[in-house]
C-alpha positions, 0 to 999 in steps of 0.5 A: 515621416521621422519622428525625432524626440527631444534630447531630455526625453531620450536622456530621461529614458535611459536613467529610468532603464538604468535605475529599473533594469538592476532592480528587475534582475534582483527580483525573486525568480517565480517557478511556475509549476508544471500542469500535474496532469503533464506527467501522467502516462498515456493509457492504453487504447482498449480493443474490443476483444467481443469479436476477437476471442474464440473457443470454449474454455474448460479451465483458466490455463486454456484462456491463458494459452488464448492471450499467449497467441496474441501477447506472447510475452506477457506471462514471462514478463508478469512471471518476473513481477512481485505480483506473481512471486509474492517475494522480494528480491534476497538482501542482507539484514543486520540481525540475520546472517545470509541473504533473506527475502520477505513477501506474502509467500514466506513471512507473516503479518498480524491479520491472516497470519501467513500464507504458507498451508493456506494457498487454498483461500489466500491465493483468491488474490493471486494472479495465478491458477493451479496452487494445489499443485504447489508452490514449485509446479505452479510458479514455473508454469507460464499457462497458470498465470491469470490474464482474467484476474487484471483484465476482465470486467469484475462482473463477469469473473471471480477467483475460487480454492487455490487461485483458480477461477470461481465454480459458475464462471463463464470464462469465454464472456470473462475473456471477451470482457478484457480491457486495460486494468481499472480501479474495479479489478485492482480493487478486487484485492487490493480493497478487500485486503486480510478478509474484507472491506477496508480491513487492512490498509484504511486507505483503500476500501470499496468505498475507492470503487467510485469516489467523490472528488471529496473522498478522492481528489485524484480518483473522484470527480473530473479527474477520475485517475486509475490506479495505473495513472499512479502506479506506472506500468511497464511490462507488467512491472507496476511502480510502487512497493509497500514496507508491509512485505518489504524491508529496503525499497529503491526509490526508483520502484515508489510512486511519488507526488513529484511524479505530477506535481513538480515545481513551485506547489505552494504559493505561500512560502511558510508551507514551502518551508514544511516540505523538507520535513513533512510528507504531502501526504500528511497534511493532504490525508487529515483522516483515513477509513473516511467511510468505510471502517478499518480494523485497527486490533485482532485478538486471535486468542479469542478465537473457537468461542462458540458460544459467543455471537459473531459480528464481522465488525467485532468477533467471528469465531474463526478469527476472534475479537476486533475492533473497528475505527472510521474517519480518524487521524493516522499515526505520524513517524519520520520516514524514508521510505524503508523499514528499520526492522522487519519481522522474519520468520522465526525471529525471537518476540520482545518479552518486554512489550509489543513485537514490531512486525514492521517499523518503519526507518527515519528520524529526525536526523535523518535528511531523507526522512519526513513525517508520515502519515500511517495506520497501525494495526495491533494484534495478539497472535500466537507464539511458541512460548518455548521457542520465543518465535511468533508461530505460523498456523495452517487455519483452512482448508483439511484440519486446518483451524478453521476446521477443528478449532485446534490450535495445536494441530494447526501448528503442527501441520505448519512445521513441515510447511513453514520449517519452524519447529513447534515445541508443543507450548504456545500462547498469545503476544501483542505485535504492531504493524504498521501501513503507510497512508498514501490514498484518500487525498483530499482537494487542497481546501480541505487540506490540515491548517496549521493549528492542527499541529501547532497551537499559539494556545498550548492545547495540543496538536495531532503530532507528538512533537516529543516523540518525533524528536523535537523539544516541543511545538516549533511555533513556539521556539521558531525551530526546524528540523534538527541537522 
């Protein structure tokens, strides 16, 4: 049976379509955000090694030889990474002639100062054995690669002097426990960097081993992400570089929120307009050291006072005086992913103020820069009064400062190691060092709200607008990031 519509109805439908279709054409398109989980890498399938690994291992090198029987390229791959070399590729900086390298292996910071001459202690966080043989011999030998440091169950394995397995470790049990890396493996070094739990970073500490979702929305709760879900790893090359030990970093080597969060992320356009000038971390990490305190000042000049009571959070004879803070707001700077300056061994100190160990690059006129959160660590550390540069002492081991508490001896021991002359006259100077804040990401409901940074009442928010280059709070004059 054929249904026939009256001509007037057909005409009405045509008129309606002519009105509605152009309207739909000019409606703004809605960009559907990608499901963040789609950006995560496929995790390696765990293979139980309990029945695979055989033998009675006398040292770490024997374990590595056993690993290389099946994983024949693993050592060569690792030896091409900065986890092995602790040193960047050579590059040029404006204030030096010739190429330089930067890394834990040859530069200093304002925590334990430096590794050179202190390998017996510092290398407990290096993925290699045998540092007692010296750098050249250690770095050249593939059998010195410590597979267990990153793959053994941390409950079965620990490192001791010169990066070697700690006394009493059952190497066979440790080798049989190997697996894909977990937060527990990464955390052994990165949560305890600088001399203890939470000391260095402020956004990485032992509370992150098994965090609640309210502490870190990615690593806690239902998501339970492992470090390598964001720090994607291929052929032992781990994505993610930090500015503390670098000067210039290729953006392709950096971890980014947009690895997973792509498309139109915020429904509120007012928030979306901030993305050109404000990093995700600025709003979504409103505080650092949320559960465990982190060190914010360190005064080496107060070390060696034998009559003073010791406490991990205020004073140690071997290290000096400290202050810690917890659950505090970060410092905010423009940041384009690189350093404007990174102190190099032998650079002159600033006689008129603090010497910057590093200074994040970026400004209000830098199109690539965004307002970013940092932990600022302030220290007083030794320098040569004649040569006017920071000094690298030998602290650990025979005749080091921690043994004899003699600064002159500690500096003289370092001369043939660092190549820096020591005049015999030293003092202490203030230094600043910045650490990018990227962990302890809060659930969206706990992100900063408008009034945290902007205020209609004139009450100051957490951002120093003038220090950032604005004439004042942009909410008062409708300003945006300046061209």
